[in-house]
Every structure is written in C-alpha cells, then in structure tokens.
C-alpha positions in Angstrom: 0.0 0.0 0.0 2.9 2.4 0.8 4.3 1.9 -2.7 0.9 2.8 -4.3 0.7 6.0 -2.1 4.3 7.0 -3.1 3.5 6.4 -6.8 0.3 8.5 -6.5 2.2 11.3 -4.7 5.0 11.2 -7.4 2.4 11.5 -10.1 0.8 14.5 -8.3 4.2 16.2 -8.0 5.0 15.7 -11.6 1.6 16.9 -12.7 2.0 20.0 -10.5 5.4 20.7 -11.9 4.1 20.4 -15.5 1.2 22.7 -14.7 3.5 25.3 -13.2 5.8 25.1 -16.2 2.9 25.6 -18.5 1.6 28.7 -16.6 5.2 30.1 -16.6 5.6 29.6 -20.3 2.2 31.0 -21.1 2.9 34.1 -18.9 6.1 34.7 -20.8 4.2 34.5 -24.1 1.6 37.0 -23.1 3.7 40.1 -23.2 7.2 41.0 -24.3 9.4 43.0 -21.9 12.3 44.8 -23.5 15.5 45.3 -21.7 16.3 48.6 -23.4 19.9 48.1 -22.6 22.3 50.3 -24.6 19.4 52.1 -26.5 20.1 55.8 -26.4 17.1 57.8 -25.3 17.6 60.3 -28.2 17.0 57.4 -30.7 13.3 57.1 -29.7 11.0 58.0 -32.5 7.2 58.3 -32.5 4.3 57.1 -34.6 0.6 56.5 -34.3 -1.4 53.4 -34.9 -5.0 54.1 -35.8 -7.8 52.2 -34.0 -11.5 52.4 -33.9 -12.5 55.2 -31.5 -15.9 54.7 -29.9 -17.1 56.9 -27.0 -14.7 57.5 -24.1 -11.1 56.8 -25.3 -7.5 57.6 -24.6 -4.1 57.4 -26.2 -2.1 54.6 -24.6 1.6 54.5 -25.5 3.7 51.3 -26.2 7.0 50.7 -27.9 8.1 49.0 -31.0 11.8 48.0 -31.1 13.8 48.8 -34.2 17.3 47.8 -35.2 18.8 51.1 -34.0 16.0 52.6 -31.9 12.9 52.2 -29.9 9.8 53.8 -31.5 7.0 55.1 -29.2 3.6 54.2 -30.6 0.3 55.4 -29.5 -2.9 53.3 -29.8 -6.4 54.4 -29.1 -8.2 52.4 -26.4 -11.8 52.6 -25.5 -12.1 53.2 -21.8 -14.6 51.7 -19.3 -15.3 53.2 -15.9 -15.9 56.6 -14.4 -12.3 57.6 -13.8 -10.7 58.2 -17.2 -7.1 58.4 -15.7 -7.5 55.1 -13.8 -9.0 53.4 -16.9 -6.1 54.6 -19.2 -3.5 53.5 -16.7 -5.2 50.1 -16.4 -5.0 49.8 -20.2 -1.3 50.8 -20.2 -0.4 48.2 -17.5 -2.5 45.5 -19.3 -0.1 45.9 -22.3 -0.5 45.4 -26.0 -3.3 43.2 -27.2 -2.5 40.0 -29.2 -3.1 41.9 -32.4 -0.8 44.8 -31.3 1.9 42.3 -30.3 1.6 40.7 -33.8 2.4 44.2 -35.2 5.6 44.3 -33.0 4.3 46.4 -30.1 5.6 45.7 -26.6 6.0 47.6 -23.3 9.0 48.6 -21.2 6.8 48.6 -18.1 7.5 45.4 -16.3 4.8 42.7 -16.5 3.1 42.4 -13.1 3.1 46.2 -12.3 -0.1 46.9 -10.5 -2.1 50.1 -10.2 -2.5 50.5 -6.5 -4.7 53.6 -6.8 -5.6 57.0 -8.2 -6.3 59.7 -5.7 -7.5 63.2 -6.3 -5.4 66.0 -4.7 -7.5 69.2 -4.7 -7.3 69.8 -8.5 -4.5 67.4 -9.3 -4.0 63.6 -9.1 -1.7 61.2 -7.4 -1.2 57.7 -8.9 0.3 54.8 -7.0 2.0 51.9 -8.7 3.6 48.7 -7.3 7.3 48.6 -6.8 7.6 46.3 -9.9 7.4 49.5 -12.0 10.7 50.7 -10.6 12.6 47.4 -11.0 15.3 46.3 -13.5 15.9 47.0 -17.1 18.6 49.7 -17.0 18.6 53.4 -17.6 17.2 53.4 -21.1 14.4 51.1 -20.1 13.5 53.3 -17.2 13.5 56.4 -19.3 11.2 54.7 -21.9 8.7 53.4 -19.3 8.5 56.8 -17.7 7.9 58.3 -21.2 5.1 55.7 -21.8 3.5 56.6 -18.5 3.9 60.4 -19.0 2.4 60.3 -22.5 -0.5 58.1 -21.5 -1.3 60.3 -18.4 -1.0 63.4 -20.5 -3.7 62.1 -23.0 -6.3 62.1 -20.3 -5.3 64.4 -17.5 -5.6 67.7 -19.4 -4.2 70.6 -17.4 -4.2 68.6 -14.1 -0.9 67.7 -12.6 -0.2 64.0 -12.0 2.2 62.9 -9.3 3.7 59.4 -9.2 4.1 57.3 -6.1 5.5 53.8 -5.9 4.1 51.7 -3.0 2.7 54.9 -1.4 6.0 57.0 -1.5 6.6 59.8 -4.0 9.1 58.6 -6.6 12.0 61.1 -6.8 14.7 58.8 -8.1 14.3 55.6 -10.2 16.1 52.4 -9.3 18.7 53.3 -12.0 19.6 56.6 -10.3 17.5 58.7 -12.6 15.9 61.7 -11.1 12.1 61.7 -11.6 10.5 65.0 -12.3 7.2 65.6 -10.5 4.6 66.1 -11.6 5.2 63.5 -14.3 3.1 65.1 -17.0 4.6 68.6 -17.1 
C-alpha cells in the first residue's frame, strides 16, 4: 500500500510541476518585456497606430523595437469606468493586445506592475504603482517606461498635474539613479 501511495504522490508532484511550467511559459508569451539596454534615449521615435475610437477613449503608449532605436507608438483604447485616468493606466499596464503584439508592439513597463490607486489631490491627481514598475531594465528602459507613462497620463489628465508614487511613496529617483521630475506630465 505504501508503494501505491508514493507512486500516486509522485504523479501528483510531476503533474503539478508540469502545470507550473505551462503557466510560466504561457505568462512569458503574453507580453514582451524589452530590456532597453544600450538604447540611447535620443533614438526614440514616435508614430501612431489608428484604431476604432468609440465613445470614451485615450491614447495609450507602447514601444516598437527597431534595429537602432525604440519607437514610441500610441494606440487608441476605448475606456470603461468613471475615472478616465484610472482606466487609461489600467490599459497601459495591461499591455498590448495580441493583435498589437503581432504588429511588433511591446511595453517597457515590467509585467506584473499593479495600479494601487488613483487619488485626487485638490485639483490634481496622485497615482500609486507597485514597486515592480521601478525594477530592473537599465537606464534606457526606465526612461522609456517613464515616457510611456507620461504620454498616457497626458492624454487624459488635461491641465491637471499628476504625481507618481511607488508603494505609497513619492518617486523622486528611479532604481537606476535617474531623477524623476514631479509632476510627471509637465
């Protein structure tokens, strides 16, 4: 009987390991994360991808890697919800759709970055992201993800200032030693 229990347990362990591997590999295929290493910031170009615009929409910015540069690309996204800023940020953090990925779009914002909140400050806003936003990738990657965030926020915030917090603390310097100008959209 003990041999049968061990065999059953071994099968459960192997099945669990295979399931974890499948989830990990599926997660890797969902969204590309660029390292941005050795890509000079001045080699970033810009272009627009047209999408159907219905009702409440915003410009959400992604990247398309080139041979010598990273191109910033805006896509129009239909927004759901009352808070347009929160909805636009959620779309940005969700990343490119499958169709957009097929066109070569990606995001420098690390997968797993979570929007912890959007809070009004008198006439301005404060956004709070998880610490994953500020991790890894190098200087060029951090500059590019800040530019993606800045442009997406600017598309919906109008003349309101938007301040960036990470895990509840105002971000004044990125992990790579870059100074972060606050508010981020001015």
